[in-house]
C-alpha positions in Angstrom: 6.5 0.4 12.2 5.0 -2.7 13.9 2.0 -3.7 11.3 5.1 -3.9 8.9 7.5 -6.5 10.4 4.2 -8.2 11.8 3.5 -8.0 8.1 6.3 -9.6 7.1 6.7 -11.9 10.2 3.2 -13.0 10.8 1.3 -12.1 7.4 -1.4 -14.7 8.9 -1.9 -13.1 11.9 -1.7 -9.4 10.4 -4.5 -10.7 8.3 -6.2 -12.2 10.8 -6.1 -8.8 13.0 -7.3 -6.5 9.4 -11.1 -8.0 10.6 -11.0 -5.4 13.0 -8.8 -2.8 12.2 -10.3 1.0 11.9 -7.7 2.5 9.4 -10.1 1.1 6.3 -9.2 4.6 4.3 -5.5 4.7 5.3 -5.0 1.2 3.7 -7.0 2.5 0.6 -5.9 5.5 0.0 -2.0 3.4 0.3 -3.5 0.9 -2.6 -4.3 4.4 -4.6 -0.9 6.3 -3.8 1.0 2.6 -5.1 -1.5 2.6 -7.9 -0.5 6.4 -8.7 3.3 5.7 -8.1 3.3 2.7 -11.1 0.8 4.2 -13.2 3.6 7.1 -13.5 6.1 5.1 -13.5 5.1 3.2 -16.5 4.2 6.7 -18.5 7.0 6.3 -21.0 5.3 3.0 -22.0 4.8 2.4 -25.8 1.2 1.9 -25.2 0.7 4.9 -23.1 2.0 7.2 -26.2 -0.3 5.6 -28.8 -3.2 6.3 -27.0 -2.1 9.8 -26.3 -1.5 10.2 -30.0 -4.7 8.7 -31.1 -6.6 11.0 -28.6 -4.2 14.1 -30.0 -5.1 13.4 -33.8 -8.4 12.6 -33.0 -9.5 15.4 -30.7 -6.6 17.9 -31.7 -5.5 17.8 -27.5 -2.1 18.6 -27.1 0.6 16.0 -26.0 0.1 16.7 -21.7 -3.5 17.2 -21.7 -3.4 13.5 -23.6 -1.4 11.7 -21.6 -2.4 13.1 -18.5 -6.3 12.0 -19.8 -4.2 7.9 -20.2 -3.2 8.3 -16.6 -6.4 9.3 -15.3 -8.2 6.7 -17.5 -5.4 3.8 -16.6 -6.2 4.8 -12.7 -9.9 5.0 -12.9 -9.8 1.3 -15.0 -7.3 0.3 -11.8 -9.8 1.2 -9.3 -13.0 -0.7 -10.8 -10.7 -3.3 -11.9 -9.8 -3.5 -7.8 -13.4 -3.9 -7.2 -14.4 -6.0 -9.4 -11.9 -8.3 -8.8 -12.8 -8.3 -4.5 -16.8 -9.1 -5.8 -15.2 -12.3 -7.9 -13.4 -13.1 -5.6 -16.0 -12.8 -2.7 -18.2 -14.6 -4.4 -15.8 -17.4 -5.5 -15.1 -17.7 -1.7 -18.1 -17.7 0.1 -18.5 -20.9 -2.5 -16.1 -22.8 -0.8 -15.9 -21.1 3.0 -17.8 -19.3 5.1 -19.5 -15.9 4.5 -17.3 -13.1 5.6 -17.6 -9.2 4.9 -16.1 -7.5 1.7 -15.6 -4.7 3.2 -13.3 -6.6 5.3 -11.8 -8.8 2.2 -11.1 -5.3 0.0 -8.6 -4.6 3.2 -6.7 -7.5 3.0 -6.9 -7.8 -0.9 -5.8 -4.0 -1.2 -2.4 -5.2 0.7 -2.0 -7.4 -2.0 -2.8 -5.2 -5.0 -0.5 -2.8 -3.5 2.4 -4.5 -3.1 2.0 -6.2 -6.7 1.8 -2.1 -7.4 5.1 -2.2 -6.2 6.0 -4.6 -8.2 5.2 -3.8 -11.1 6.2 -0.2 -10.4 10.0 -2.0 -9.7 9.4 -3.8 -13.2 8.8 -0.3 -15.0 12.1 0.6 -13.4 14.3 -2.5 -14.5 15.5 -1.2 -17.4 17.5 2.1 -16.0 18.4 0.2 -12.2 19.1 -3.5 -13.0 18.6 -4.1 -9.3 15.0 -3.2 -9.7 14.9 -6.3 -11.8 15.3 -8.5 -8.6 13.1 -6.6 -6.8 9.9 -6.6 -8.8 10.7 -10.3 -9.1 10.8 -10.7 -5.4 7.8 -8.2 -4.0 5.7 -10.5 -7.0 6.3 -13.1 -4.9 5.6 -11.5 -2.0 2.5 -10.8 -3.0 1.2 -13.9 -3.9 2.5 -15.8 -0.2 0.3 -12.5 1.1 -2.7 -13.2 -1.5 -2.9 -16.9 0.0 -2.9 -15.7 3.8 -5.1 -13.0 2.9 -7.7 -15.6 1.1 -7.4 -18.1 3.7 -8.0 -15.7 7.1 -11.0 -14.5 4.8 -12.5 -17.0 4.6 -11.5 -20.0 6.6 -10.2 -21.9 3.8 -8.0 -24.7 3.8 -4.5 -24.4 2.3 -5.8 -26.3 -0.7 -8.9 -24.0 -1.3 -7.2 -21.1 -0.7 -4.8 -22.2 -3.4 -7.7 -23.2 -5.5 -9.4 -19.5 -5.1 -6.2 -17.7 -5.9 -5.3 -19.5 -8.7 -8.6 -18.3 -10.3 -8.5 -14.6 -8.9 -4.2 -14.6 -10.7 -6.0 -16.7 -14.1 -9.0 -13.8 -14.2 -5.9 -10.4 -13.2 -3.5 -11.9 -15.7 -6.1 -12.7 -18.5 -8.4 -9.5 -18.6 -5.3 -7.6 -18.2 -3.4 -9.1 -21.8 -6.4 -9.4 -23.0 -7.8 -5.8 -22.3 -3.6 -4.3 -23.7 -4.4 -6.2 -26.8 -7.8 -5.0 -27.4 -6.5 -1.4 -26.4 -3.4 -2.1 -28.7 -5.3 -3.2 -31.7 -8.1 -1.0 -31.4 -5.6 2.3 -31.4 -3.0 1.2 -34.0 -6.0 0.7 -36.5 -7.6 3.7 -36.1 -4.1 5.5 -35.9 -3.5 3.5 -39.4 -6.9 4.4 -40.6 -6.1 8.2 -40.3 -2.8 8.1 -42.0 -4.2 6.4 -45.1 -4.3 8.9 -48.1 -6.9 9.7 -49.2 -7.6 8.9 -53.1 -9.0 11.7 -55.0 -10.6 11.1 -58.5 
């Protein structure tokens, strides 16, 4: 509770003291919990159903098994993407500021990513609960602010340098996510359309 209040009231001090935190696995488990919640909340999205349908038609799997594979794959991609983004931010940050522990950066960004995932989860629920749309926007903006503090404290950067590294990281995340989703949708759609074409018999 005390740490939660500090995160809200003094995010800079909160991220500063995380370099001495002994709760590394608690932080990572919390992040995975948010990742699981976001993935589960979005299981009714068209993309989930499209990929699950592709697995059903291609491998003869049941609907439940196909959907479980899709959810497990997304969780794995989220975990791999988190590691990749953290490594990239650490590399860019060390070019501007001091060299620091990548493990500490992972703790700090796990908090930031958890807030973003909470916002994305609220976005999934916006059609059912209108207030969730406002909560989603608030969490996204709060996540951006926390990302700024996390990067500044990690690399001892100036305000401008922190913004530059943060914007770069955000562009990488948004561009990578959009490109991967578009590619997956197009590939699966083409595969399903190809299997649905009637075979011409002469």
